[in-house]
N, C-alpha and C positions, 0 to 999 in steps of 0.2 A: 504494501500500499504505500503512493507515493505522500510524503507530506505536501499539508499547505502551507504553502510559502510566508501568509502573513501573519499565521500562528504561528508560524518559527522561530520565524524574526522578531518578533515581542516576544517570545521568552527568550530567545539571546540578548534578546539588550535589556529584561528589566533580570536576566538574569545576571553578566556579566554589571551595571548600575551598581549589585546587591552588594558584587562583591569588591568591590572597585576603591574600599579602601584599605586594605589588604595588597591589588594587588592588580595590574595595570593593563599588563602581556597576560593572554592565555594561552595557553597548548591547544591544537585540536581536540583533542583528547576530553577537555572539558569543556569543549562549546558540544563535541557531540554527546555529552553525559547529560548536557540538559535540555539537550533532543531528546534523548532517550532513544536516541535512532544507528542506523547502523551506518559505520564513517560511512559508503559509499551514496548514500543519503546524505546523510552529512553537509560529504563535502560540496555539493547543488547545489543547496541551501548558502554555507556558506563564502561559494565561491558568490555565488546572482548575489550575496549582502556586500562582500568586498566590489563590484560591478556597480548598484546601488550608491558606493560612496557608505554604508550604513556602520559596516569596518575596513578595521586598515590590516593589511598585510607587517610585518616584521621581521626579516631573519639577519641572523648575527654570523650566518656562512652556514655557521651547525648547524643552528635553534631556530624553527620556526613558531611564530607564535601570531596572533592577535588579537586586538581590543579594538573602542570605540572610537575612534578617531576624534583626535587632539589630548590623549590623555598619555598619563610617563612620563618619569621625570627627562626622559633623552629629548623628550618633544622639542625641547629650543635650541639642542643644540643639533637635531638631527639634517636641518638642510643649510651648514653652515658650510 
């Protein structure tokens, strides 16, 4: 059964906003857990949210993480 994009989008945004005081970047598995979905289904939702500008992708080269746009301690230094 395919996930509903609007419902999934709201779950992810709400989940990340609740945890935002503790951390600003999340692993893909954290997002899949919020959706309670299989990785392939969650990946489609996460990719669409990135394209829509609702999530941002961050990579250190060895680690890939996701977060809400404009959050995180490194945000100011990312474009220098």
